[in-house]
C-alpha positions in Angstrom: 38.1 -6.8 12.3 40.1 -7.3 9.0 41.3 -10.6 10.3 37.7 -11.7 10.7 37.0 -10.5 7.2 39.8 -12.6 5.7 38.7 -15.6 7.7 35.2 -15.4 6.3 36.4 -15.0 2.8 38.5 -18.1 3.2 35.4 -20.0 4.3 33.7 -19.1 1.1 34.8 -19.7 -2.5 36.6 -16.9 -4.3 34.6 -14.0 -5.8 36.2 -11.2 -7.8 33.5 -8.5 -8.1 32.7 -6.1 -5.2 29.3 -4.5 -4.9 26.3 -6.8 -5.3 26.2 -8.1 -8.8 22.4 -7.8 -9.2 22.2 -4.3 -7.8 20.8 -1.7 -10.3 23.1 1.1 -11.5 22.2 4.4 -9.8 20.9 7.2 -11.9 22.9 10.4 -12.1 21.2 13.3 -10.2 22.0 16.8 -8.9 24.0 16.4 -5.6 24.5 18.8 -2.8 28.0 18.7 -1.3 28.7 17.6 2.3 29.0 20.5 4.7 32.4 19.5 6.1 33.3 20.7 9.5 35.7 20.5 12.5 34.0 17.3 13.7 32.0 15.1 11.2 29.7 12.2 11.9 28.3 9.4 9.7 25.1 7.9 11.1 23.2 4.7 10.3 20.0 3.4 12.0 17.3 0.8 11.6 19.3 -1.1 9.0 17.3 -4.3 9.8 19.7 -6.6 8.0 19.8 -4.6 4.7 23.5 -4.9 4.5 23.4 -6.0 0.8 21.6 -2.7 -0.1 18.5 -2.5 -2.1 18.7 -4.9 -5.1 15.6 -3.6 -6.7 16.1 0.2 -6.2 19.0 2.1 -7.7 18.9 5.0 -5.3 19.8 2.8 -2.4 21.8 0.0 -4.0 25.2 0.4 -2.2 26.0 -2.3 0.3 27.8 -2.4 3.7 31.2 -2.9 2.0 30.7 0.3 0.0 29.9 2.1 3.3 33.1 0.7 4.7 35.0 2.2 1.7 33.2 5.5 2.0 34.0 5.8 5.7 37.7 5.1 5.1 37.9 7.8 2.4 36.3 10.4 4.7 38.6 9.4 7.5 41.6 9.9 5.3 40.3 13.4 4.3 39.9 14.2 8.0 43.5 13.0 8.7 44.8 15.1 5.8 43.0 18.2 6.9 43.4 17.8 10.7 39.6 17.3 11.3 37.8 14.3 12.7 35.2 11.7 11.6 33.1 9.6 14.0 30.6 6.8 13.1 27.4 6.2 15.0 24.7 3.5 14.8 21.5 3.7 16.8 20.2 0.1 16.7 17.6 -2.1 15.1 20.2 -4.0 13.1 18.1 -7.1 13.1 14.8 -8.4 11.6 13.6 -7.4 8.2 15.8 -8.9 5.5 16.7 -12.4 4.3 20.4 -11.8 5.0 19.5 -11.7 8.7 16.3 -13.7 9.0 17.1 -16.7 6.8 20.3 -17.8 8.6 20.4 -20.3 11.4 20.9 -18.9 13.9 19.5 -15.6 12.8 22.2 -13.0 12.2 24.9 -15.6 11.7 26.3 -13.5 8.9 25.0 -10.0 9.5 26.6 -9.6 12.9 30.0 -10.3 11.5 29.4 -8.2 8.4 28.3 -5.2 10.6 31.4 -5.7 12.8 33.7 -5.0 9.9 32.8 -1.3 10.1 34.7 0.7 12.7 31.8 2.3 14.6 32.7 4.7 17.4 29.3 4.9 19.2 26.5 2.3 18.9 23.5 1.2 21.0 20.7 -1.3 21.0 17.3 -0.9 19.4 14.1 -2.5 20.5 14.4 -5.3 17.9 17.6 -6.5 19.6 15.6 -7.2 22.7 12.4 -8.9 21.5 14.0 -12.4 21.7 16.3 -13.7 24.4 18.6 -15.3 21.9 19.1 -12.0 20.1 20.1 -9.9 23.1 22.4 -12.7 24.3 24.1 -12.7 20.9 24.7 -9.0 21.1 26.0 -9.4 24.7 28.3 -12.2 23.8 29.5 -11.0 20.3 28.7 -7.4 19.4 29.6 -5.8 22.7 33.1 -7.3 23.0 33.7 -6.7 19.3 33.4 -3.0 19.7 35.5 -2.8 22.8 33.7 -0.2 24.8 32.0 1.6 21.9 28.7 -0.3 22.3 26.8 1.6 25.0 23.7 0.7 27.0 22.8 3.5 29.3 19.4 2.1 30.4 19.5 -1.7 29.5 20.4 -4.6 31.7 20.6 -8.3 30.9 20.6 -11.5 32.8 24.2 -12.8 32.3 23.7 -16.1 30.4 26.3 -17.9 32.5 26.3 -16.3 36.0 22.6 -15.5 36.1 23.4 -12.1 37.5 21.7 -8.9 36.3 24.4 -6.8 34.6 24.6 -3.9 32.2 24.2 -5.0 28.6 27.2 -2.8 27.7 29.0 0.1 29.3 26.7 2.9 30.4 28.7 5.7 28.8 32.0 6.4 27.1 34.5 9.3 27.4 37.1 9.7 24.7 39.2 12.3 22.8 39.0 12.6 19.0 42.1 11.7 17.0 43.0 15.0 15.3 41.2 17.9 16.9 41.5 16.4 20.5 37.8 17.1 21.2 36.7 15.6 24.5 33.5 13.7 24.0 31.1 12.1 26.5 28.8 9.6 24.8 25.6 7.8 26.0 23.5 5.0 24.3 19.8 5.0 25.2 16.7 3.1 24.2 13.2 4.5 24.5 11.0 3.3 27.3 10.4 -0.1 25.7 8.3 -2.7 27.4 8.0 -5.5 24.8 11.4 -7.0 25.6 12.0 -10.7 26.5 12.2 -11.3 30.2 16.0 -11.7 30.2 16.5 -8.0 29.6 15.4 -4.9 31.6 14.9 -1.4 30.1 15.0 1.2 32.8 12.8 4.2 32.0 14.9 7.2 30.9 13.3 9.4 33.5 14.8 7.1 36.2 18.1 6.6 34.5 19.0 10.3 34.3 18.6 10.5 38.1 21.2 7.8 38.7 24.4 8.9 40.4 26.7 7.7 37.6 24.7 9.8 35.0 24.7 12.9 37.2 28.5 12.6 37.8 29.2 12.0 34.1 27.5 15.1 32.9 29.1 17.2 35.6 32.6 16.4 34.2 34.2 19.8 33.4 36.8 18.3 31.0 34.3 18.0 28.1 33.8 19.7 24.8 30.8 17.8 23.5 28.1 15.4 24.7 26.8 12.9 22.2 23.5 11.1 23.0 23.0 8.1 20.7 19.6 6.6 21.1 17.1 4.3 19.5 14.5 7.0 20.1 12.3 9.0 17.8 13.2 12.6 17.8 9.7 13.6 18.9 9.5 11.2 21.7 9.7 12.5 25.3 12.9 10.5 26.2 15.3 12.8 24.3 13.6 15.9 25.8 14.1 14.5 29.3 17.8 13.8 28.7 18.3 17.2 27.2 16.6 18.9 30.1 18.7 16.9 32.6 21.9 17.9 31.0 20.9 21.5 30.6 20.1 21.8 34.3 23.8 21.4 35.1 25.5 22.2 31.8 23.7 25.1 30.3 26.3 25.9 27.6 27.9 22.6 26.5 27.1 21.5 22.9 24.9 18.4 22.8 24.4 16.3 19.7 21.6 13.7 19.6 21.4 10.8 17.1 18.0 9.0 17.0 16.1 6.3 15.1 13.1 4.0 15.5 10.7 6.1 13.4 12.3 5.2 10.1 12.4 8.8 8.9 14.9 11.5 8.0 14.6 14.2 10.6 16.6 17.1 12.1 15.4 18.9 15.2 16.8 22.0 16.9 16.9 21.5 20.7 18.5 24.9 21.3 21.3 27.0 19.8 23.9 24.5 20.9 22.0 21.2 20.5 20.5 19.4 17.6 19.1 15.9 16.9 19.5 13.8 13.7 17.6 10.8 12.5 18.8 9.0 9.4 16.0 6.9 7.9 15.9 3.2 7.6 16.9 0.0 5.7 20.3 1.3 4.5 18.6 3.9 2.3 20.2 6.7 4.1 23.7 7.5 5.5 23.3 10.5 7.8 26.0 13.1 7.8 26.4 15.8 10.5 29.1 18.3 11.1 29.9 20.6 14.0 32.4 23.5 13.8 33.5 25.9 16.6 34.0 23.3 19.3 36.6 23.8 22.0 39.3 21.2 22.3 41.6 19.9 25.0 44.7 20.9 23.0 44.7 24.7 22.5 47.2 24.3 19.7 44.6 22.4 17.7 42.2 24.4 15.6 40.0 24.2 12.5 40.7 26.4 9.5 43.7 28.1 11.1 41.8 30.0 13.9 38.7 29.6 16.0 37.3 32.9 17.0 35.9 33.3 20.5 32.4 34.0 19.3 32.5 30.8 17.2 33.3 28.7 20.3 30.5 30.4 22.1 28.1 29.5 19.2 29.2 26.3 17.4 27.6 25.7 14.0 25.7 22.5 13.1 25.0 21.2 9.6 23.4 18.0 8.2 23.0 16.0 5.0 21.0 12.9 4.2 23.0 10.8 1.8 21.2 8.5 -0.6 23.0 5.2 -0.2 24.2 4.5 -3.8 27.5 4.6 -5.5 26.8 7.7 -7.5 26.3 9.7 -4.3 29.3 8.1 -2.6 31.5 8.8 -5.7 30.4 12.4 -5.7 31.2 13.0 -2.0 34.6 11.4 -2.2 35.7 12.7 -5.7 36.4 9.1 -6.7 35.0 6.7 -9.3 34.5 3.0 -10.0 38.2 2.4 -10.4 39.3 4.2 -7.3 36.5 4.2 -4.8 36.4 0.6 -3.4 39.0 -0.3 -0.8 40.3 -3.8 -0.5 38.5 -4.1 2.9 35.2 -2.8 1.5 35.5 -5.1 -1.6 36.1 -8.1 0.6 33.0 -7.3 2.7 30.9 -6.9 -0.4 32.1 -10.4 -1.5 31.2 -11.8 1.9 27.7 -10.4 1.5 27.3 -12.0 -1.9 28.5 -15.4 -0.7 26.2 -15.3 2.3 23.3 -14.5 0.0 24.2 -17.4 -2.2 24.6 -19.8 0.7 21.2 -18.7 2.1 19.6 -19.1 -1.4 17.9 -15.8 -1.1 17.3 -15.6 -4.9 15.1 -18.7 -4.8 12.0 -17.7 -6.6 8.5 -18.5 -5.3 6.5 -16.6 -7.9 6.3 -13.6 -10.2 4.5 -10.4 -9.0 2.4 -9.0 -11.9 2.5 -5.4 -10.7 4.0 -3.4 -7.9 2.1 -3.2 -4.6 2.7 -0.3 -2.3 2.4 0.2 1.4 2.2 4.0 1.6 2.5 5.1 -2.0 -1.0 4.0 -2.8 -4.2 4.9 -1.0 -6.2 2.2 0.9 -8.2 0.7 -0.5 -6.8 0.6 -4.1 -5.8 -1.9 -6.7 -2.1 -1.2 -6.2 -2.3 -1.1 -2.4 -0.5 -4.0 -0.7 -3.0 -3.9 2.1 -5.9 -4.2 -0.3 -4.2 -7.3 -1.7 -3.9 -8.8 1.8 -7.4 -8.0 2.7 -9.1 -9.2 -0.5 -6.8 -12.1 -1.4 -4.4 -13.5 1.2 -6.6 -13.3 4.3 -9.7 -15.0 2.9 -7.7 -17.7 1.2 -5.0 -18.5 3.7 -6.3 -17.6 7.1 -8.8 -20.4 7.2 -8.8 -23.0 10.0 -10.8 -25.8 8.5 -10.8 -27.7 11.8 -13.3 -25.1 13.1 -15.8 -25.8 10.3 -17.7 -23.0 8.6 -18.2 -20.8 11.6 -18.4 -17.1 10.7 -15.3 -15.1 11.5 -13.8 -11.7 11.4 -10.0 -11.6 10.7 -7.9 -8.6 11.7 -4.3 -7.9 10.8 -2.2 -4.8 11.7 -0.7 -3.0 8.8 2.6 -2.8 10.7 3.0 -6.5 10.1 4.0 -5.6 6.6 7.4 -3.9 6.4 8.0 -3.1 2.8 6.6 -2.8 -0.7 6.3 -5.7 -3.2 7.9 -4.9 -6.5 6.9 -6.2 -9.9 9.0 -9.2 -10.9 10.5 -12.1 -9.0 9.1 -12.8 -5.5 12.0 -14.6 -3.8 13.0 -16.1 -0.5 14.5 -12.7 0.3 11.3 -10.9 -0.6 9.4 -13.0 2.0 11.6 -11.7 4.9 11.6 -8.2 3.5 7.9 -8.0 3.3 7.1 -9.6 6.7 10.0 -10.9 8.8 7.8 -11.7 11.8 7.3 -15.3 13.0 4.1 -14.8 14.9 0.8 -16.3 13.8 -2.9 -15.7 14.4 -4.9 -16.1 17.6 -8.7 -16.2 18.1 -11.5 -15.8 20.6 -14.6 -17.8 19.9 -18.2 -16.8 20.3 -17.8 -13.1 20.4 -21.2 -11.3 20.0 -21.3 -10.1 16.5 -22.7 -6.7 17.4 -19.5 -6.2 19.5 -17.1 -7.7 17.1 -18.6 -5.5 14.4 -17.1 -2.5 16.1 -13.6 -3.8 16.8 -11.9 -2.4 13.7 -13.3 1.0 14.4 -11.9 1.0 17.9 -8.5 -0.3 16.8 -8.2 2.3 14.1 -9.0 5.1 16.5 -6.6 3.8 19.1 -5.0 7.1 19.7 -8.2 8.5 21.1 -9.7 5.3 22.7 -7.0 2.9 23.7 -3.7 4.8 24.2 -1.8 7.9 23.4 0.4 8.0 20.2 3.9 6.8 20.9 6.1 3.7 21.1 3.8 1.9 23.5 0.6 2.5 21.6 -1.3 0.9 18.8 0.3 3.4 16.4 3.1 0.8 16.3 0.7 -1.5 14.6 0.8 0.8 11.5 4.1 1.2 9.5 6.9 2.9 11.6 7.1 5.8 9.1 3.4 6.6 9.8 4.0 6.6 13.6 6.3 9.6 13.0 3.5 11.4 11.2 1.3 11.2 14.2 3.5 13.6 16.0 3.1 17.3 15.8 6.0 18.1 13.4 4.3 16.1 10.7 0.7 17.0 11.3 0.8 20.1 9.1 1.7 18.1 6.1 -1.3 15.8 6.2 -4.3 16.7 4.2 -7.3 14.9 5.8 -9.6 15.2 2.9 -7.1 14.0 0.3 -6.0 11.2 2.5 -2.4 11.6 1.8 0.7 13.2 3.3 3.2 15.3 1.5 6.6 13.7 1.2 8.2 16.7 2.8 9.3 15.4 6.2 8.3 11.8 5.6 10.3 8.7 4.8 8.4 6.2 2.8 9.7 4.1 0.0 10.0 5.9 -3.4 9.8 4.5 -6.9 12.6 5.4 -9.3 10.7 6.4 -12.4 11.9 9.6 -14.1 10.0 12.8 -14.2 10.6 16.6 -14.1 13.8 18.5 -14.8 15.4 21.0 -12.5 16.4 24.5 -13.6 19.7 23.1 -15.0 17.9 20.6 -17.2 19.1 17.6 -15.1 16.4 14.9 -14.9 15.1 14.4 -11.4 13.7 11.1 -10.0 11.1 10.8 -7.2 12.6 10.4 -3.8 13.2 12.0 -0.4 12.3 15.7 -0.3 12.8 16.2 3.4 11.7 19.3 5.3 13.2 19.7 8.8 14.1 22.3 11.3 16.9 23.6 9.1 14.9 23.9 5.9 14.5 21.9 2.7 18.2 21.4 1.6 19.1 18.4 3.8 18.9 15.7 1.2 22.1 15.3 -0.7 20.2 14.2 -3.9 17.7 16.6 -5.3 14.5 14.7 -6.0 11.0 15.4 -7.2 8.5 14.8 -4.4 5.9 12.1 -4.2 2.8 11.5 -2.1 2.6 9.5 1.1 -0.8 8.0 1.9 -1.9 7.2 5.4 -3.2 3.7 6.1 -5.3 2.4 9.0 -3.7 0.7 12.0 -5.5 -2.5 11.1 -7.5 -4.1 8.3 -10.1 -6.8 8.4 -11.7 -9.5 6.3 -15.1 -11.0 7.1 -16.1 -14.5 6.2 -19.7 -15.7 6.8 -20.5 -12.4 8.4 -22.1 -9.3 6.9 -20.1 -6.1 6.3 -21.8 -4.4 9.2 -24.5 -4.9 11.9 -26.7 -2.6 9.8 -26.5 -4.8 6.7 -29.7 -6.3 5.3 -27.9 -9.7 5.3 -28.8 -11.9 8.3 -26.2 -11.5 11.0 -24.9 -14.4 13.1 -25.3 -14.1 16.9 -21.6 -14.7 17.5 -18.3 -14.9 15.4 -14.8 -16.1 15.9 -12.6 -13.1 16.3 -9.2 -13.9 14.6 -6.2 -11.5 14.9 -2.5 -11.4 14.6 -0.8 -12.3 17.9 1.1 -8.9 18.0 -2.1 -7.0 18.5 -3.6 -9.3 21.2 -3.3 -6.7 24.0 -5.2 -4.1 22.0 -7.9 -6.5 20.8 -8.4 -7.5 24.5 -8.6 -3.9 25.5 -11.0 -3.0 22.7 -13.3 -5.8 23.7 -13.3 -4.6 27.3 -14.1 -1.1 26.0 -17.0 -2.5 24.1 -18.3 -4.4 27.2 -17.0 -7.9 26.4 -15.2 -9.5 29.3 -12.2 -11.6 28.2 -9.0 -13.1 29.7 -5.9 -14.8 28.5 -7.7 -18.2 28.9 -10.1 -17.1 26.1 -7.4 -16.8 23.5 -6.4 -19.8 21.5 -4.0 -20.6 18.6 -5.5 -20.3 15.2 -4.4 -22.8 12.5 -2.0 -24.3 15.0 -0.1 -21.0 15.3 1.1 -21.1 11.7 3.0 -17.9 11.0 1.7 -15.1 8.7 4.9 -15.0 6.7 4.4 -18.6 5.6 0.8 -17.9 4.5 2.0 -15.0 2.3 4.7 -17.2 0.7 2.2 -20.0 0.1 -0.3 -17.7 -1.5 2.3 -16.4 -3.9 3.4 -19.9 -4.8 -0.2 -20.9 -5.5 -1.3 -17.8 -7.4 1.7 -16.1 -9.0 3.6 -19.1 -10.5 5.4 -18.4 -13.7 8.5 -17.1 -15.3 9.8 -13.5 -14.9 
């Protein structure tokens, strides 16, 4: 991997600084130490191309090169103490940042940047499978780069050359840790995803765990720990099914799950010997988990001189959610700006900087007058990003002049927007961060207005009308973080009347303005204040809490049509129903529910299929021009 790093550096001109030059300096804050153990894990998930870190947010401003340095220091500590460190990544490494989306082909730089980290267990997310080219790139490049560490327990692919159906990667991996000699069996699952391109196949988890190879693997008696890495929300049924299948034949073996997909920090107790960890999104969080009291293959190996029999019978699990910034990483390694960065990490940081320059990600399209929030503001509100879309972007840019002045109702799912828009420069990078999707709008003409008038209500009550909450439902049309809040473990935090959710247990974006002091007089900044199955001390950085507002699955704008069928304004008999392509299946289902027959033949491209991301960029260029 280091050879690749040196090659890439040679391809670029020489740079001397390490972390991203434009990244803000992190703010000092109270830090909880890492609960170091016999076996320690670092976990990333749903990075979505954010390998440069957050260049507008100090709390998450460390980059992938800094993570490489951090992992090396922790591995050295483990070697010095005779313990072990393993790295896990649970997918969705693509889509969502200019560093990935702006290159041709997409991921030209981010795949190689990611490969510089020595990850011991990794799997695919659903985003790796949306497009044929992306899954084929993983198959051809990522899988061989990690030499058996990339696992695909329930994903097959059509081999690009032979045309045969083969496993995307090995189904499982068995290995022994370096120092403690802990025998580990690892799997890599994806939830029961159905939106993949037709060159890949996702076998339902319930079927996979009945396969002969899986049943034989979990019956291996020469094991000390089973690790299940999965692009699966911790509350989804898939992890429960895997857990139950293992427990049927191995009632006492420790099992550690690593999840993702929901973009939240979460920690769930499965039983006394099994826990599950999810580590946020977008390189905001490095998850840390430790286990002590595990048996080993070498009885002469031990942790802290002696492992008591009762400790082996009841191993202990601990977690920490690390804010991904240099202040946190310095604190956890005992190092500083002069000693923290390794040569490898520094080189990778430089590669990231050069890639960003080559892609011209700092090219400015406009100046944002004030910050617009996805979930930190209620909807509707002046500072709500979705209000801005509804009131400004949709009426001005989603307008097919070739169809004349026919009345129309325009519907967009809030999940099409991935991130907040911060005050200041709106750049090429911002475009991909806010909405990386390349899909455009579709429409169905001549829909009776009295029926179209009810579409939004149906879509926003999809949990009750169209489908159950979960990865295959319309809840995916709202932000991923909100999908997690639809599950039981988050319901208690939601206050229906107030319309907001406490930040305990949630994972939305936080601003970094200063506020209250803690008992020691150290200023706190708003941020993650996670409540999970182990309590409220999981976050490494002590923050003041903020509010998380729920938003609807979808929003709409009406042009030439009254606000409702009950309005005093004259209503047209029919309208054009315009909607983002992603939600076409649910729009079709909603129309059937309302008694409007429709087929695929009724759906046509709107504005020639122009993508939504381009519309947002053009609006910014036309309305927010200026210096900032």
